[in-house]
C-alpha positions as semicolon CSV with decimal commas, in nm:
position;residue;x (nm);y (nm);z (nm)
1;X;4,176;4,285;4,026
2;X;3,899;4,530;4,119
3;X;3,567;4,566;3,940
4;X;3,522;4,909;3,781
5;X;3,196;4,845;3,598
6;X;2,871;4,652;3,621
7;X;2,951;4,412;3,336
8;X;3,329;4,394;3,372
9;X;3,472;4,041;3,382
10;X;3,844;4,111;3,330
11;X;4,090;4,396;3,350
12;X;4,417;4,439;3,164
13;X;4,714;4,522;3,382
14;X;4,881;4,804;3,188
15;X;5,168;4,864;3,431
16;X;5,273;4,844;3,792
17;X;5,344;5,185;3,943
18;X;5,537;5,019;4,227
19;X;5,791;4,737;4,202
20;X;5,774;4,419;4,408
21;X;5,948;4,479;4,740
22;X;5,880;4,854;4,743
23;X;5,691;5,033;5,017
24;X;5,349;5,170;4,930
25;X;5,112;5,394;5,127
26;X;4,736;5,346;5,146
27;X;4,570;5,552;4,873
28;X;4,891;5,584;4,670
29;X;4,867;5,486;4,299
30;X;4,969;5,122;4,277
31;X;4,889;5,005;3,925
32;X;4,720;5,108;3,604
33;X;4,436;4,891;3,474
34;X;4,261;4,910;3,139
35;X;3,893;4,816;3,126
36;X;3,628;4,857;2,860
37;X;3,581;5,213;2,994
38;X;3,928;5,363;3,027
39;X;4,277;5,322;3,165
40;X;4,239;5,373;3,541
41;X;4,492;5,422;3,818
42;X;4,418;5,190;4,111
43;X;4,517;5,306;4,457
44;X;4,672;5,080;4,717
45;X;4,411;4,945;4,964
46;X;4,665;4,939;5,249
47;X;5,011;5,053;5,356
48;X;5,302;4,812;5,353
49;X;5,531;4,625;5,116
50;X;5,421;4,505;4,772
51;X;5,486;4,132;4,747
52;X;5,378;3,807;4,582
53;X;5,308;3,975;4,248
54;X;5,154;3,718;4,011
55;X;5,033;3,935;3,721
56;X;5,264;4,082;3,460
57;X;5,211;4,398;3,263
58;X;4,987;4,323;2,965
59;X;4,803;4,036;3,138
60;X;4,423;4,013;3,120
61;X;4,311;3,919;3,471
62;X;3,970;3,802;3,595
63;X;3,792;4,041;3,830
64;X;3,845;3,933;4,190
65;X;4,163;3,736;4,119
66;X;4,443;3,810;4,366
67;X;4,750;3,946;4,185
68;X;4,961;4,065;4,479
69;X;4,959;4,117;4,854
70;X;5,047;4,416;5,072
71;X;5,257;4,300;5,365
72;X;5,239;4,474;5,700
73;X;5,555;4,519;5,906
74;X;5,696;4,180;6,010
75;X;5,478;3,980;5,766
76;X;5,602;3,755;5,489
77;X;5,416;3,638;5,182
78;X;5,380;3,293;5,338
79;X;5,195;3,444;5,634
80;X;4,927;3,614;5,430
81;X;4,625;3,479;5,248
82;X;4,478;3,698;4,973
83;X;4,239;3,946;5,128
84;X;3,930;4,110;4,979
85;X;4,016;4,395;4,746
86;X;3,818;4,714;4,804
87;X;3,698;4,772;4,452
88;X;3,521;5,096;4,354
89;X;3,251;4,904;4,169
90;X;2,913;5,048;4,086
91;X;2,780;4,999;4,437
92;X;3,117;5,060;4,609
93;X;3,123;4,695;4,716
94;X;3,444;4,505;4,772
95;X;3,547;4,239;4,527
96;X;3,711;3,924;4,657
97;X;3,922;3,645;4,519
98;X;3,700;3,366;4,392
99;X;3,746;3,016;4,261
100;X;3,663;2,949;3,894
101;X;3,307;2,840;3,828
102;X;3,325;2,456;3,794
103;X;3,062;2,455;3,521
104;X;3,257;2,710;3,324
105;X;3,578;2,512;3,370
106;X;3,406;2,199;3,234
107;X;3,268;2,395;2,940
108;X;3,608;2,544;2,860
109;X;3,777;2,206;2,894
110;X;3,525;2,044;2,662
111;X;3,559;2,329;2,412
112;X;3,938;2,296;2,417
113;X;3,924;1,922;2,353
114;X;3,664;1,936;2,075
115;X;3,754;2,269;1,920
116;X;3,390;2,380;1,952
117;X;3,216;2,586;2,220
118;X;2,949;2,391;2,410
119;X;2,613;2,524;2,290
120;X;2,255;2,410;2,239
121;X;2,142;2,344;1,879
122;X;1,906;2,641;1,894
123;X;2,187;2,865;2,018
124;X;2,408;2,749;1,729
125;X;2,138;2,823;1,471
126;X;2,070;3,166;1,621
127;X;2,442;3,248;1,636
128;X;2,482;3,154;1,268
129;X;2,187;3,375;1,172
130;X;2,317;3,673;1,370
131;X;2,687;3,633;1,303
132;X;2,775;3,582;1,671
133;X;3,107;3,409;1,749
134;X;3,024;3,137;2,003
135;X;3,388;3,106;2,110
136;X;3,368;3,455;2,260
137;X;3,057;3,386;2,471
138;X;3,025;3,272;2,827
139;X;2,749;3,017;2,866
140;X;2,479;3,030;3,132
141;X;2,332;2,684;3,063
142;X;2,407;2,344;3,221
143;X;2,781;2,286;3,263
144;X;2,845;2,629;3,115
145;X;2,681;2,553;2,780
146;X;2,577;2,848;2,565
147;X;2,199;2,879;2,537
148;X;1,967;3,093;2,327
149;X;1,953;3,379;2,579
150;X;2,333;3,410;2,577
151;X;2,330;3,459;2,199
152;X;2,044;3,708;2,216
153;X;2,227;3,916;2,476
154;X;2,548;3,904;2,275
155;X;2,367;4,022;1,965
156;X;2,221;4,330;2,133
157;X;2,384;4,669;2,104
158;X;2,720;4,710;1,933
159;X;2,874;4,456;1,698
160;X;3,159;4,235;1,811
161;X;3,415;4,438;1,614
162;X;3,317;4,766;1,782
163;X;3,567;4,927;2,024
164;X;3,537;4,797;2,384
165;X;3,413;5,133;2,514
166;X;3,134;5,138;2,255
167;X;3,032;4,779;2,335
168;X;3,023;4,861;2,707
169;X;2,810;5,168;2,641
170;X;2,569;4,966;2,427
171;X;2,533;4,699;2,695
172;X;2,484;4,953;2,974
173;X;2,214;5,159;2,800
174;X;2,033;4,843;2,685
175;X;2,027;4,710;3,039
176;X;1,915;5,044;3,183
177;X;1,638;5,089;2,924
178;X;1,508;4,737;2,992
179;X;1,530;4,747;3,370
180;X;1,427;5,103;3,459
181;X;1,072;5,229;3,390
182;X;1,164;5,566;3,237
183;X;0,941;5,872;3,237
184;X;1,025;6,225;3,123
185;X;0,960;6,579;3,245
186;X;1,036;6,869;3,007
187;X;1,064;7,244;3,063
188;X;1,169;7,561;2,881
189;X;1,401;7,792;3,073
190;X;1,463;8,163;3,019
191;X;1,844;8,157;2,985
192;X;1,903;8,533;3,010
193;X;2,063;8,504;3,354
194;X;2,280;8,212;3,239
195;X;2,411;8,411;2,944
196;X;2,487;8,708;3,170
197;X;2,657;8,489;3,430
198;X;2,871;8,321;3,166
199;X;2,983;8,665;3,048
200;X;3,075;8,772;3,402
201;X;3,278;8,458;3,475
202;X;3,473;8,461;3,150
203;X;3,589;8,176;2,927
204;X;3,707;7,955;3,214
205;X;3,345;7,887;3,314
206;X;3,109;7,715;3,069
207;X;2,732;7,684;3,059
208;X;2,782;7,325;3,177
209;X;2,953;7,450;3,495
210;X;2,661;7,680;3,569
211;X;2,419;7,394;3,499
212;X;2,604;7,159;3,733
213;X;2,599;7,421;4,010
214;X;2,224;7,470;3,978
215;X;2,161;7,094;3,959
216;X;2,376;7,035;4,269
217;X;2,181;7,294;4,470
218;X;1,847;7,150;4,358
219;X;1,955;6,793;4,435
220;X;2,053;6,892;4,789
221;X;1,688;6,994;4,841
222;X;1,539;6,688;4,665
223;X;1,716;6,379;4,802
224;X;1,501;6,131;4,609
225;X;1,633;6,271;4,283
226;X;1,981;6,218;4,425
227;X;1,913;5,848;4,484
228;X;1,866;5,921;4,856
229;X;2,244;5,961;4,888
230;X;2,395;6,210;5,131
231;X;2,662;6,340;4,893
232;X;2,581;6,500;4,558
233;X;2,808;6,340;4,296
234;X;2,724;6,459;3,946
235;X;2,831;6,265;3,639
236;X;2,901;6,443;3,310
237;X;2,829;6,251;2,992
238;X;3,141;6,294;2,774
239;X;3,163;6,177;2,413
240;X;3,488;6,013;2,304
241;X;3,576;5,879;1,957
242;X;3,515;5,521;2,077
243;X;3,204;5,576;2,288
244;X;3,069;5,752;2,594
245;X;3,216;5,788;2,943
246;X;3,068;5,955;3,252
247;X;3,332;6,105;3,485
248;X;3,198;6,216;3,823
249;X;3,234;6,542;4,016
250;X;3,215;6,433;4,381
251;X;3,069;6,670;4,638
252;X;2,943;6,909;4,370
253;X;2,701;7,071;4,614
254;X;2,995;7,195;4,823
255;X;3,181;7,361;4,534
256;X;3,164;7,711;4,391
257;X;3,115;7,763;4,018
258;X;3,488;7,833;3,978
259;X;3,579;7,515;4,168
260;X;3,337;7,312;3,956
261;X;3,495;7,455;3,640
262;X;3,845;7,363;3,758
263;X;3,734;7,014;3,855
264;X;3,559;6,963;3,519
265;X;3,871;7,067;3,326
266;X;4,088;6,834;3,533
267;X;3,849;6,541;3,474
268;X;3,820;6,604;3,101
269;X;4,198;6,626;3,062
270;X;4,239;6,281;3,219
271;X;3,945;6,131;3,030
272;X;4,068;6,253;2,694
273;X;4,420;6,132;2,763
274;X;4,278;5,789;2,848
275;X;4,406;5,790;3,207
276;X;4,156;5,828;3,489
277;X;4,152;5,724;3,852
278;X;3,896;5,472;3,972
279;X;3,716;5,737;4,180
280;X;3,676;5,953;3,869
281;X;3,421;5,718;3,711
282;X;3,243;5,574;4,014
283;X;2,996;5,688;4,278
284;X;2,777;5,912;4,063
285;X;2,430;5,994;4,200
286;X;2,292;6,197;3,906
287;X;2,404;6,271;3,548
288;X;2,399;6,579;3,326
289;X;2,415;6,543;2,946
290;X;2,456;6,866;2,750
291;X;2,428;6,852;2,369
292;X;2,376;7,225;2,324
293;X;2,721;7,266;2,167
294;X;2,604;7,039;1,882
295;X;2,306;7,258;1,797
296;X;2,052;7,018;1,952
297;X;1,729;7,179;2,073
298;X;1,582;6,895;2,283
299;X;1,646;6,527;2,348
300;X;1,573;6,261;2,608
301;X;1,852;6,062;2,771
302;X;1,871;5,705;2,900
303;X;1,935;5,675;3,272
304;X;2,275;5,585;3,408
305;X;2,232;5,250;3,585
306;X;2,142;5,284;3,952
307;X;2,058;5,655;3,934
308;X;1,716;5,817;3,973
309;X;1,762;6,088;3,711
310;X;1,958;6,230;3,420
311;X;1,917;6,584;3,288
312;X;1,936;6,634;2,911
313;X;2,001;6,994;2,800
314;X;1,981;7,150;2,454
315;X;2,125;7,468;2,308
316;X;2,041;7,823;2,407
317;X;1,870;8,005;2,122
318;X;1,666;8,320;2,083
319;X;1,288;8,279;2,073
320;X;0,984;8,501;2,088
321;X;0,826;8,466;2,433
322;X;0,588;8,657;2,656
323;X;0,799;8,860;2,900
324;X;0,639;9,098;3,150
325;X;0,313;9,086;2,957
326;X;0,459;9,162;2,614
327;X;0,619;8,972;2,329
328;X;0,997;8,977;2,352
329;X;1,298;8,799;2,205
330;X;1,478;8,612;2,483
331;X;1,743;8,336;2,500
332;X;1,562;8,008;2,577
333;X;1,696;7,664;2,670
334;X;1,499;7,341;2,667
335;X;1,572;7,065;2,917
336;X;1,439;6,715;2,970
337;X;1,462;6,514;3,292
338;X;1,458;6,134;3,259
339;X;1,351;5,956;3,578
340;X;1,335;5,603;3,716
341;X;0,974;5,562;3,829
342;X;1,082;5,308;4,089
343;X;1,282;5,576;4,268
344;X;1,082;5,895;4,210
345;X;0,729;5,985;4,100
346;X;0,604;6,252;3,862
347;X;0,514;6,508;4,127
348;X;0,857;6,496;4,294
349;X;1,031;6,511;3,956
350;X;0,819;6,815;3,864
351;X;0,909;6,986;4,193
352;X;1,276;6,926;4,123
353;X;1,248;7,065;3,770
354;X;1,057;7,367;3,898
355;X;1,329;7,455;4,149
356;X;1,604;7,384;3,896
357;X;1,440;7,617;3,642
358;X;1,418;7,890;3,905
359;X;1,786;7,850;3,990
360;X;1,890;7,860;3,626
361;X;1,683;8,171;3,566
362;X;1,875;8,345;3,847
363;X;2,212;8,172;3,769
364;X;2,356;8,087;4,116
365;X;2,693;8,252;4,170
366;X;2,816;8,084;4,488
């Protein structure tokens, strides 16, 4: 079972897309897994025959637990030990089969025999005050006992009865806000060229597509803002009824505006249907959050974990500005760049915003 998120502990096997004994090619969809983010198609890590299937559809499986093997030609299940699973986790690291934590096993055994979760007296008092269900917590204390910090962490963000996607969002933004020293750079942009470009492209291209194109070009010139990664992979913050998800456009710097628009539509269709591939929500290097369609003028966004920046964009509205030495009514857009000060400083962030504003005010067409 691969890890598809920083805090993911289990994944629900929704269905196998191949039956045991069938041939499967590397990269071919193998199974569908539901996490606290979405239902995701998992590709086969190798070519061969699917065998030794141990997880049934509907099972909740611990991350890293082996649930099948892919047999090469001439191999049998008895010949093969479970191998590491290449999981598209947040850092792209592989996940491997692991033995249960002995302390956790002792805690669960004791809880099963006594009917009560192992917890310190202070943790019990705090849980009672905050309405936290100890039976749903994983303890970090001696022999897996629940301690005060476990209760405090459980009480942060969304309530226990919130949808899984909302709880995951609450945990992620809390962790990012605590860990990353945020700072913000804000700028007004003359959006005349954006409005004209949108009109030329037609309804298939949105302001978000034009924004992503300009951001991708600017990131290619400012690698620190791209997390020092070679490829520009831009995440789009998308609101769903149960929370927030950030699908990723990979290689955005190599795409035209029309290609970006097509890719965005494809991603949003899968996100809104609840079926995305693992690559669709992993590997992002920068995020764009556009609330202009909600009538928002300006806001600041919390960083996506591991990224150096996120751009928050408000609506385009007419304002009186000085243009060519005289007062004029022009379409203006406000934007705010949130940065991780560990990865980028104010001067470099300002340089990035300056180039981005220039690109937006000429609306790149490539």
